[in-house]
C-alpha positions as CSV (number, residue, x, y, z in Angstrom):
1,X,210.8,-47.1,-70.5
2,X,214.2,-45.3,-70.0
3,X,216.6,-43.8,-73.0
4,X,218.7,-46.3,-73.2
5,X,216.0,-48.3,-74.5
6,X,214.2,-46.4,-76.0
7,X,215.8,-47.6,-79.6
8,X,214.3,-51.4,-78.7
9,X,211.2,-52.6,-78.9
10,X,209.3,-55.8,-76.4
11,X,207.5,-58.0,-78.9
12,X,206.6,-61.9,-78.9
13,X,209.8,-64.2,-80.1
14,X,209.0,-66.1,-82.8
15,X,210.1,-70.1,-83.8
16,X,213.1,-67.8,-85.6
17,X,214.1,-66.5,-82.5
18,X,214.7,-69.4,-80.6
19,X,218.5,-69.7,-81.8
20,X,219.1,-66.2,-80.8
21,X,217.1,-67.0,-77.6
22,X,220.1,-70.2,-76.7
23,X,223.3,-68.3,-77.9
24,X,222.1,-65.2,-75.3
25,X,221.4,-67.5,-72.7
26,X,224.5,-69.7,-73.2
27,X,226.3,-66.1,-72.6
28,X,224.6,-65.0,-70.0
29,X,227.7,-67.8,-68.3
30,X,224.4,-67.5,-65.6
31,X,221.7,-69.4,-67.0
32,X,221.0,-73.4,-66.9
33,X,222.0,-73.4,-70.6
34,X,218.7,-76.2,-72.1
35,X,218.9,-77.6,-75.7
36,X,218.5,-75.7,-78.4
37,X,215.5,-77.5,-79.5
38,X,213.8,-76.1,-76.1
39,X,214.3,-72.9,-76.8
40,X,212.6,-73.3,-80.4
41,X,209.4,-75.1,-78.9
42,X,209.2,-72.5,-76.2
43,X,209.1,-69.4,-79.0
44,X,206.2,-71.5,-80.7
45,X,204.5,-72.7,-76.9
46,X,204.8,-70.3,-74.6
47,X,205.6,-66.8,-77.4
48,X,201.8,-65.3,-75.4
49,X,203.5,-65.6,-71.7
50,X,207.5,-64.9,-73.0
51,X,209.1,-61.4,-74.8
52,X,211.6,-60.0,-76.4
53,X,213.7,-57.4,-76.9
54,X,214.3,-56.5,-80.6
55,X,216.7,-53.7,-82.3
56,X,215.4,-51.4,-85.0
57,X,216.5,-54.2,-87.1
58,X,214.6,-56.6,-86.0
59,X,217.2,-58.5,-83.6
60,X,216.8,-59.7,-80.6
61,X,218.7,-58.8,-77.5
62,X,217.4,-59.7,-74.5
63,X,214.4,-62.1,-73.3
64,X,212.3,-63.8,-70.8
65,X,210.6,-67.1,-71.0
66,X,207.4,-67.6,-68.3
67,X,204.4,-69.8,-68.5
68,X,200.9,-69.5,-66.8
69,X,200.9,-72.4,-64.3
70,X,198.9,-74.7,-65.0
71,X,197.4,-75.5,-60.8
72,X,197.7,-71.6,-60.6
73,X,196.0,-69.4,-63.6
74,X,197.0,-65.9,-61.8
75,X,200.6,-66.5,-61.8
76,X,203.5,-66.3,-63.7
77,X,206.2,-68.1,-64.0
78,X,209.8,-66.9,-65.2
79,X,211.4,-69.6,-66.6
80,X,214.8,-67.4,-67.2
81,X,215.6,-63.8,-68.1
82,X,218.5,-63.0,-70.2
83,X,220.6,-60.0,-71.8
84,X,222.8,-59.7,-74.7
85,X,226.4,-58.9,-73.0
86,X,226.2,-56.1,-75.0
87,X,222.6,-54.2,-74.1
88,X,223.6,-55.3,-70.2
89,X,223.1,-52.2,-67.9
90,X,220.5,-50.3,-69.3
91,X,217.3,-52.0,-66.9
92,X,216.4,-53.6,-70.1
93,X,215.5,-56.5,-68.0
94,X,213.4,-55.1,-65.6
95,X,211.7,-53.7,-69.1
96,X,210.7,-57.2,-70.1
97,X,209.7,-57.8,-67.0
98,X,207.3,-55.2,-66.4
99,X,206.5,-55.3,-70.3
100,X,205.8,-59.0,-69.7
101,X,204.0,-58.7,-66.9
102,X,201.5,-55.4,-68.2
103,X,200.6,-57.5,-71.4
104,X,199.2,-60.3,-69.3
105,X,197.6,-58.5,-67.1
106,X,196.2,-56.6,-69.6
107,X,195.0,-60.3,-71.2
108,X,193.9,-62.1,-68.2
109,X,194.3,-61.5,-64.3
110,X,197.5,-62.4,-62.8
111,X,198.0,-62.0,-59.1
112,X,201.5,-63.2,-59.0
113,X,204.7,-63.6,-60.4
114,X,206.6,-66.8,-59.0
115,X,210.4,-67.6,-60.5
116,X,213.8,-69.8,-58.9
117,X,217.0,-68.2,-58.4
118,X,220.1,-70.7,-57.0
119,X,221.7,-68.9,-53.8
120,X,224.9,-66.6,-55.3
121,X,222.8,-65.0,-58.0
122,X,222.4,-61.5,-57.3
123,X,222.0,-60.4,-60.2
124,X,218.8,-62.2,-60.5
125,X,217.4,-61.5,-57.0
126,X,217.6,-57.4,-57.5
127,X,215.5,-57.8,-60.9
128,X,213.0,-60.0,-58.8
129,X,213.2,-58.0,-55.4
130,X,213.5,-54.5,-57.3
131,X,210.2,-55.4,-59.5
132,X,208.3,-56.9,-56.6
133,X,208.9,-53.0,-55.1
134,X,208.3,-51.0,-58.3
135,X,204.6,-53.5,-57.9
136,X,203.8,-52.3,-54.1
137,X,204.2,-56.8,-53.9
138,X,205.7,-58.8,-51.0
139,X,208.8,-61.6,-51.9
140,X,208.2,-65.0,-49.9
141,X,211.3,-67.4,-50.3
142,X,211.5,-71.0,-50.2
143,X,213.5,-74.1,-51.4
144,X,211.7,-75.7,-54.2
145,X,214.2,-78.5,-55.2
146,X,217.1,-79.0,-52.9
147,X,220.6,-80.2,-54.2
148,X,219.5,-83.8,-53.6
149,X,216.7,-83.7,-56.3
150,X,218.8,-82.8,-59.1
151,X,219.9,-86.9,-60.6
152,X,223.1,-84.6,-63.0
153,X,225.3,-84.2,-60.3
154,X,225.8,-80.9,-57.8
155,X,223.5,-78.5,-58.3
156,X,222.6,-75.7,-56.1
157,X,218.8,-75.7,-55.0
158,X,216.5,-73.7,-56.3
159,X,215.0,-71.0,-54.3
160,X,211.0,-70.2,-55.1
161,X,210.9,-66.1,-55.4
162,X,206.7,-65.7,-55.2
163,X,205.7,-61.8,-55.7
164,X,202.6,-61.0,-55.3
165,X,199.9,-60.2,-54.7
166,X,200.0,-57.9,-58.0
167,X,197.8,-55.0,-58.3
168,X,198.4,-55.2,-62.1
169,X,195.3,-53.6,-64.2
170,X,193.4,-56.1,-65.4
171,X,191.6,-54.3,-68.9
172,X,189.8,-57.7,-70.7
């Protein structure tokens, strides 16, 4: 953790964080915004596979949501990563991703991280390729969902980034 992150705690989200996570996602300008209801459910049902960065007064300022893939229980799928505008540029997204995968690796064997990124989202591309480099893992890419699969109008393709194999220490 850098000095710029030292005043922040990386924690599990709680249901009371759902509204703030929705706001951060909405204000990100780059995420597909889900309903506010979905962020409440996410904080209830997937808190164990998600992380939130909190200020010393407990206010969420960034988050990563994810889940362990049912068909591949050694893979964490990262759904969304967002940081409040006032806290960007401090390496917080990377710290959240590292903190989450370290916590999960202590609970279960995780050998890969997956996420989808739309072409041109250079911030996400940098975040996940630097994560792979920090962990000595390869990155493979392929289109997971092409534009024609989205029923609600034009949508860029979602490119699957698979990072692995990871050699995270499993202590359980």
